[in-house]
C-alpha distance (Angstrom), angle and dihedral (degrees) to the residues before:
residue distance angle dihedral
X1 . . .
X2 3.78 . .
X3 3.77 114.3 .
X4 3.79 120.3 -146.5
X5 3.78 132.1 -164.5
X6 3.82 87.7 -85.4
X7 3.84 95.7 46.6
X8 3.79 108.9 45.2
X9 3.78 122.6 -170.2
X10 3.83 102.4 -101.7
X11 3.82 92.5 -147.8
X12 3.81 94.0 58.2
X13 3.81 102.1 25.2
X14 3.82 93.9 109.8
X15 3.82 95.2 44.2
X16 3.78 130.5 89.9
X17 3.80 112.5 -90.2
X18 3.78 133.3 -154.7
X19 3.82 92.0 -85.1
X20 3.82 90.5 56.1
X21 3.81 95.2 57.5
X22 3.81 122.2 94.7
X23 3.80 128.8 -158.4
X24 3.79 109.0 -115.7
X25 3.80 95.5 28.8
X26 3.80 109.7 139.9
X27 3.80 121.7 -155.0
X28 3.79 122.7 -161.4
X29 3.80 104.0 -136.3
X30 3.79 97.0 -168.3
X31 3.77 128.2 -128.4
X32 3.78 144.2 -83.1
X33 3.79 133.7 -158.7
X34 3.81 113.9 -124.7
X35 3.80 108.1 -143.7
X36 3.79 132.4 -165.9
X37 3.81 89.4 -112.9
X38 3.81 92.0 52.8
X39 3.81 91.9 50.0
X40 3.81 93.6 48.5
X41 3.82 94.7 45.6
X42 3.80 93.1 49.7
X43 3.81 93.0 44.3
X44 3.81 93.9 49.9
X45 3.77 90.9 55.0
X46 3.80 104.7 32.9
X47 3.82 115.9 8.7
X48 3.82 111.5 25.3
X49 3.79 99.1 -179.5
X50 3.84 118.7 141.6
X51 3.82 95.3 -114.5
X52 3.83 88.6 57.4
X53 3.83 96.0 43.0
X54 3.81 110.8 31.9
X55 3.81 123.5 48.0
X56 3.82 94.4 -157.9
X57 3.81 92.3 50.2
X58 3.81 89.8 43.7
X59 3.83 91.5 54.9
X60 3.82 89.4 54.7
X61 3.81 92.6 47.6
X62 3.78 130.3 89.5
X63 3.83 87.5 -97.4
X64 3.81 94.3 59.9
X65 3.78 96.1 -141.4
X66 3.79 146.8 15.5
X67 3.80 106.1 -42.7
X68 3.77 135.2 -175.0
X69 3.78 118.0 -111.9
X70 3.79 111.1 -103.4
X71 3.80 86.7 -124.2
X72 3.80 89.2 55.4
X73 3.80 89.6 52.4
X74 3.82 88.5 51.0
X75 3.82 91.8 48.2
X76 3.81 92.4 49.0
X77 3.80 89.3 49.2
X78 3.80 91.0 50.2
X79 3.81 88.7 53.4
X80 3.81 90.5 52.2
X81 3.82 89.9 47.4
X82 3.79 91.6 49.4
X83 3.79 94.4 48.9
X84 3.81 97.5 43.8
X85 3.80 102.6 34.3
X86 3.81 121.9 -1.5
X87 3.81 92.9 55.9
X88 3.82 88.8 56.2
X89 3.80 98.0 51.6
X90 3.79 132.1 62.1
X91 3.80 91.1 -99.8
X92 3.78 117.9 171.9
X93 3.80 94.1 -173.8
X94 3.74 144.2 -78.7
X95 3.79 125.6 -54.0
X96 3.79 97.2 -165.6
X97 3.76 143.1 -76.9
X98 3.77 139.6 -104.9
X99 3.78 140.3 -173.4
X100 3.81 94.7 35.2
X101 3.79 108.9 178.2
X102 3.79 127.1 178.9
X103 3.78 100.4 -157.7
X104 3.79 102.4 175.6
X105 3.80 133.3 2.6
X106 3.78 119.1 -97.0
X107 3.79 105.4 -130.3
X108 3.79 129.0 -157.0
X109 3.78 108.5 -80.2
X110 3.82 94.5 26.1
X111 3.78 119.2 131.7
X112 3.77 113.6 -144.6
X113 3.80 122.0 -153.0
X114 3.77 124.0 -168.0
X115 3.77 140.3 -164.2
X116 3.78 129.8 -168.8
X117 3.79 122.3 -151.4
X118 3.79 120.9 -165.9
X119 3.78 100.1 -127.7
X120 3.79 103.7 173.3
X121 3.81 139.3 7.6
X122 3.76 125.7 -166.4
X123 3.77 135.8 161.9
X124 3.76 116.5 -124.5
X125 3.79 108.2 -107.7
X126 3.80 94.6 -148.6
X127 3.81 98.0 36.1
X128 3.84 107.8 35.7
X129 3.80 91.9 178.5
X130 3.82 85.8 73.7
X131 3.75 133.3 65.1
X132 3.77 126.1 -165.8
X133 3.78 119.7 -138.3
X134 3.80 121.8 -166.5
X135 3.80 111.3 -150.3
X136 3.80 124.0 -163.2
X137 3.80 110.5 -150.4
X138 3.79 120.6 -157.7
X139 3.81 119.4 -172.7
X140 3.81 124.8 -171.5
X141 3.77 135.3 176.2
X142 3.80 125.6 -122.5
X143 3.82 89.9 -84.0
X144 3.80 91.1 58.2
X145 3.81 91.8 -109.1
X146 3.82 116.1 143.8
X147 3.80 112.5 -111.7
X148 3.81 103.4 167.7
X149 3.79 142.9 1.8
X150 3.77 134.8 178.9
X151 3.79 143.5 153.3
X152 3.79 119.4 -119.4
X153 3.79 128.6 -166.6
X154 3.79 116.5 -147.9
X155 3.79 131.5 -174.5
X156 3.81 112.8 -129.4
X157 3.77 128.5 -172.3
X158 3.80 116.8 -115.8
X159 3.77 117.7 -134.4
X160 3.81 92.2 -145.3
X161 3.83 113.2 31.3
X162 3.80 91.6 -178.6
X163 3.83 90.0 63.6
X164 3.80 88.3 66.1
X165 3.80 94.1 54.9
X166 3.81 99.0 104.0
X167 3.76 129.8 143.6
X168 3.83 111.3 -88.9
X169 3.82 90.4 -115.1
X170 3.82 88.2 64.1
X171 3.83 92.7 58.3
X172 3.80 106.8 66.4
X173 3.77 115.4 -170.1
X174 3.80 94.7 18.9
X175 3.77 96.7 123.5
X176 3.80 103.5 148.9
X177 3.77 121.6 165.5
X178 3.79 113.8 -111.4
X179 3.78 112.5 -85.8
X180 3.82 94.2 26.9
X181 3.82 125.0 114.0
């Protein structure tokens, strides 16, 4: 079902919509402590490399100690993003990510803090009920050192789909392949 300005999606009616978002807005996502137990549990299930599973092997590795998987750091960041931002907007889900960089290992006992900056907003040309927000994520440890960054694209419901119905010449740079959002 397509919702219009007169029939709002009841699940997202009280959330921020595409029209409410502003390029440059920065959201503090909070922080989380990365414990030895968290690192071991994640590594056993998803990334069973010695420097994620064995403290002695980790000390001898390039990392110099027990370190979180980069994918664990990304998952923890996604949780922070979901709690602090995505759960407050009319998000329909992620479209992908780019420019993922693991800049420094996250060691046991580190606290990671994250911010999200709204980097780009555009209305889908073919589906004007949706907007696409590009979010730059910046993650640092308790010392303020960068540990990870990436750009995410997220699909966000528009409050007024008709407002996005402009002639193609009025939407520079919106060159989506047919069938894409």
